[in-house]
N, C-alpha and C positions, 0 to 999 in steps of 0.2 A: 385175612382170615384163613386159618388152616383149611386145606381142600376138604378134609374129612368133616370138619366142623360146618363148613359151608354146606355139605350134602345133608348133614343132620338138621341144620336150620330149615332147609327147603322141605325135608320130611315132616318136621314139626309144624310148619306153617300149613302143608297140605292136610296133615291130620287135624289141625286146629280149624280149617275150613269145614271139614266133616263134622266136627263137634259143634261149632257155631251154628251150622244149618240144623243140626238135631236139636239144639237148644232153643232156637227160634220157632221150630215147627211143633216139636214136642209131641208128635204123634207116633204111634207104632214103635216104641222103644224097645219092645220085647225084653222086658226086665226079668232076669233070673236071679235066684239066690243061690250062691256058691257055698255059703256057710252061714253061721249066726252073724247077723248084721253085716253081710258081706254080699254085694250085689254086682251083676254085670248086665250091661245092656248091648243092644245090637250096635250102638255107636262106639262103645269100647272096642268091639271086634273089628268094625270097619276101620276105625282109626289105626289100630295096630297093623292090619294089613296093608293100609296105605303107607305107613312108615316103613315096613319091611320092603314093600315093592319099590319104594323111591330109593332106598339105600342099595337094594340089590341091583338096581340099574347101573350103579357105578362100582359096587363092590360085591358081586354075586357069590364069591368064595367065602365070605365071613360068616361067623356064627352070631345067631340072634337068640336072645333069652327075653321072651315077652311075658307079661303077667297073664295074658289071655291064651296066648298060642303055645307056651312052653318053649321048648329048645328047637331051633332049626339049626342042625349041625353043620358045621364048615370048618374053616381054619380057626382053631382056638387062640391063635396069637391075636386075632382081632374079634372081640366080643361085644356086640351091641346089646345093652341092657334097657329094656323098653317098658315104660308104663304109658300106654296110650291116653289114659284118662284118669289121672290121679285125682280123686275127689268124686268118685261116681256117685255116692250118696247125695252130695250137694247138687250134682247135676240133675239127678232124678227129682229132687225136691225143688228144683228151680232156683236154687242158691248160686249165684254167679261167682263161684270161687273153686276153680279147678284148673288143671294144667296137663299139658303133654310133657313128658320127662323122657330124654334119650341121653344115654351115656355109652361112651366107647372105652372099653378096657383094651389096652395093648399089652400083651405079655404080662397080665395080671395087674397091671397098674392103670388107674383111671387116667384118661388121656384127653377126652373131649367131653363137653356136657352142654346140654340144652334143655331149659325149662321155658315153656312157652304158655302164657296165659292168653288164650284166644279171645276172651271177652274184653280185658283191658288193653290187648295188643302189646303186652309186655314181654320182651324176648331176653331172657337171661342166658348168657353164653360164657364158657370158660374153656381155655386150652392149657394143658399142663405146662407151667413155667411162663405163662404169658398173661396171667391175670384173669379177672372176670369182668363182664361188662352187662349193662342193661341197655338195650336198644342203642348198642354201640358206644355207650359212655362207661368209663371206668368206674366200677363200684368197690367199696371197701366196707369190711365188716366194722362192727362197733369196737371201740377200744375201752368199753367200760371196765373199770378195775374192781368193782364190788357189786354185790347183788342189789344193794340199796338203789331205788329208783330205775332200776331196769324194767324194761318190758320183755317178757319171756313168752315162749310158745310151747305148747305140749299137746299130747292126745291122751284121751282116757282109755284104758283097756276094754274097748267095747266088744271085742270079739272074744274075750276071756274075763268075764266079770268076777270070777272067783278070786282074781288077784287084786281086786279093787281095793281091799283093806290095806294091803301092802303098799300099793301105789299111793293111796291117799296119805299114808304116814309120811312119805317123803314129799308129796305135794305140799302138805301143811307146813313143813319145815321150810321149804322153799318160798311159798307163798308169803309166809310170815315176815321175810326179809326183803323180798323184791318189791318193785313198784306195782306191777299187775301181770296177769297171765291171760294169754289169748289161747283159743282153741278153734282153728280155723277149718280142720276137716281135709286138709290136703299137706301131706308131708313134704312134697316136692316145693310147693309155694313156701311153706314154713322155712325150708332150707334156703330158697332164694331170697326171701326176706331178711334172713340172717346175714346172707352174703351182701346185701344192699344196706345193712345197717339199720333196717326197720325193726327188726327184733335184736335184742341184745344176747339172746341164747335160746336154746331149744332142746328138749329131750323127749324121747319116746322108746317104748319097748314093744317088742312083738311085730317089728316091721320087716319087710322083704327087701332084697337088693334093688329091685325096680323101683321102690318108693324113694329111695335116698342116694342112689348111685350118682345121678347128675348133681344133685344138691351138695353132696359131699365134696365134690371137686369145685363147685362153685365157692363154697365156704373156704375151702383151703386156699384157692387162688385170690381170694378177696382178703386174706390175711387172718382169717379165723382159724380156730382149732377144732378139730372133730375127734371123738374118742367113743368108746362104749362106756357102759355104766362103771366099769372098773378102771377106766382111764387107759384101756388098751387102744391099739390102732386099727383094729379091723371091724368097724361096725357092720359091714356087709355080711360077715361071717356070723357075728354074735346076734344080729337082730336088735341090737340096743344102740342107741345113738345119743350123744350130747354134742352139741355145736354151738359156737359163738365166740366171744372174745376169749382169749387164753385164760384170763383172771375169772371169768364168769364160769367157763367150763370146769375150771378146777373148783370153784365153789359148788356148783351143782353136783359134780361127782362126789365131792365130800359129803354132801347130804343125802345122796343116794345109797351110800355104802352102809 
């Protein structure tokens, strides 16, 4: 395992312990609303602080971009992109489907990735050029060649419901042709499940880099394709993502245009 990936795994497991304890006790979550249908808890912040502390022990000079803490400036060649608890609403409601997401960008390219589900104990990892793994075993994305019989994942525009009609138009086109569609509430796990071949494809709009940075590398290293809604190569910049087998991604993009 790459030394930086090893540190990220330790940080993710430590954050996972914080989250699991909070999920078990479920008292004094100190829930705050950041925006419409957008929440943060004391556990989100504690988990993020734990991740940054653990990584800084080995790499104090690096830059950190976290969902809750913003930017901790440092050497921009090494940028850690962190979502300490992706799926906070699930967590708050007692739904056991959420994850820690940690990615490292080196000179602007995704280099290392960890998505850790602390409830199921599933650890998804990837290093650029070395494939993706689940609990130490190699995983590969679906090789589905058409939408028929596929299981896809998506998310509704819950933070901006004014765009619902536009979204539903493309949703209806895709749903009419695929096998079924899931909406799990955690982009990080959706991407990890695509990498593991559990989902054949996934699309979402209005997402942040920390939601998908680790997942993007997981999918690419598992043999999948990742684009934005226009078929471009930088979903972290556009806030739009389509991921899955190459043929399925092409089919989804066609129906999103």
